[in-house]
C-alpha positions, 0 to 999 in steps of 0.5 A, a space after each residue: 885113600 884109594 882111587 875111587 874111579 879105578 876101584 869103581 871100574 874094578 868093583 863093577 867088573 868083578 860084580 858082573 862076572 860073579 853075578 852072571 855066573 850066580 844068575 845062571 845057576 839060580 835060574 836053572 835051579 829055580 826052573 828045575 824045582 819050580 821055586 818062585 823064590 829061587 827064580 826071584 832070587 836069580 833075577 835079583 842077582 841079574 839086577 845086581 849085574 845091571 847095577 854094577 854096569 851103572 856103577 861103571 858108567 857112573 864112574 866114567 861120567 863122574 871122572 870127566 874133567 871140568 868144562 865150561 858148562 860144569 866148572 866144578 866137574 861131573 862128580 855128582 854123576 856118582 849120586 845119579 848112578 846111585 839113585 838109578 841103582 835104587 830104582 832098579 831095585 824097586 822095579 825088581 822088588 815090585 815084580 817079586 811082590 806081585 809074583 809071590 802074591 799070585 803064587 800065594 793066592 793060587 795055593 801053589 807049593 814047591 818041592 825043593 831038592 839037594 840042587 836047590 840047597 847047594 845053589 843057594 849056599 853057593 849064592 849066599 857065600 858068593 854074594 856076601 863076599 861081593 858085599 864085603 868087597 864093595 863095602 870095603 871099597 866104599 869106605 876107602 873111596 867114599 863112593 856112594 854108588 859103590 856103596 849102593 851096589 854093596 847094599 844090592 849084593 847084601 840084600 841078595 845074600 840075605 834073600 838067599 838066606 831066606 830062600 835056604 830057610 824056606 827050603 827046609 820048611 817047604 814040606 811042612 808049610 806049603 806057603 813058605 816059598 810065596 811068603 819068602 818071596 814077599 819078604 824078599 821084595 820088602 827087603 829090596 824096597 827097604 834097600 831102595 829107600 836107604 840108597 835113594 835117600 842118601 843119594 838125594 840128600 847129598 844132591 840137595 846138599 848136606 850140612 858139614 859134618 861135626 868132624 869137618 867143622 872141628 877140623 876147620 875150627 882147629 885150622 882157624 885157631 892155628 892161623 889166628 889164636 884170638 877167638 873168631 867164633 867161626 859160624 854159618 858153615 856151608 859146604 857144596 860137595 861136587 865129589 872131586 871138588 868141594 866149596 866151603 863157606 863160613 863166617 868169622 868175627 874180627 876186631 871192629 877196629 881192624 883195617 880191611 887189609 889186615 882182616 883180608 890177610 887173615 881170611 886169605 891165610 885161613 883159606 889157604 891153610 884149609 886148602 893145603 890141609 883138607 883140599 877144600 876151597 874155602 871162602 871166609 866172610 869177615 864180620 865185626 865182632 859185635 855184629 849179630 845175625 838174626 840167626 845168631 
C-alpha cells in the first residue's frame, strides 16, 4: 500500500495547480459569453482547489504522532477534512442553485461560441484525469479525504459535460443554461451527501467488514483448532491505529492460565498478520449473552 500521507500531499498539490489553471480558463470564457453555467462551473473548479488544500492540511494533521491527550494518534483528522470538503461543496451548490433560479426567472439566455466549446472540452478532460488519479490513490491508500476530493473532481467533470450539452442546445432552448446550472447544483448536493455520510459513519464507528471478520476467524482457527465461536466483534478505527475486541468460548473446565495463553496467542497473531491491536474476551462454552 502506498504511503497515504505522502500521496495525499502529492494529490493535493497536483489538484491545486490544475484546478487554478482550469478556473482561470472557464471564468474568462464564462465572462466573455455571459454564461451562468460556465461561471458556476469555474467557481466549482476553484472550490476543488480549496478542497485540495483541505486535503493537504488534513494529511498534515492526521500524520502527527500520538501524544498524551491523543494516545491513538490524530488519524481521524482525515474524516474531519472529508466533512469540511463536503460542506464546501454544499455552499457552492447553494450559490449555483440560487443564481440559476434567478436567471431562469428573468428569462435570460446565453450565446455560446467556439471559445466556450474548447474551454469546456479541456475542462472535461482535465477534471476526469484528476478524478481518476485521486480515485486511484484513494483505493491504494484508503484515504477518505482523497476519495472526497476525487468526487469533487468527478462532479466537476460531469458538470462540464452538462455545460457542453447546453452549448449545443442553447439556440433552440433559451432556458437550457439556467436549467443546467440547477442540475449542476443538485449534483453537488448529492456528492456532498455521499462524502459527509461516509465520513460521519466512520467517525461514529462502523461494524467490522465481513472480510475482516473472516480473516479473524481464520487466524483464531489456526491458533486454536477447536470451535471457539468468535462473536461480538467491535472495531475502533483511528486510521494509523486500530483496536479490535471480540469474544471466544472455551471449555468450562479450562484453567485461567491456559485460557489466557490461548487469548494472548490469538491477539499476537492478529497483530502480526493484520497490524490490529486485539483484545479477546474469554467465556465459558455454555455461557449465553442476551443477544446470542
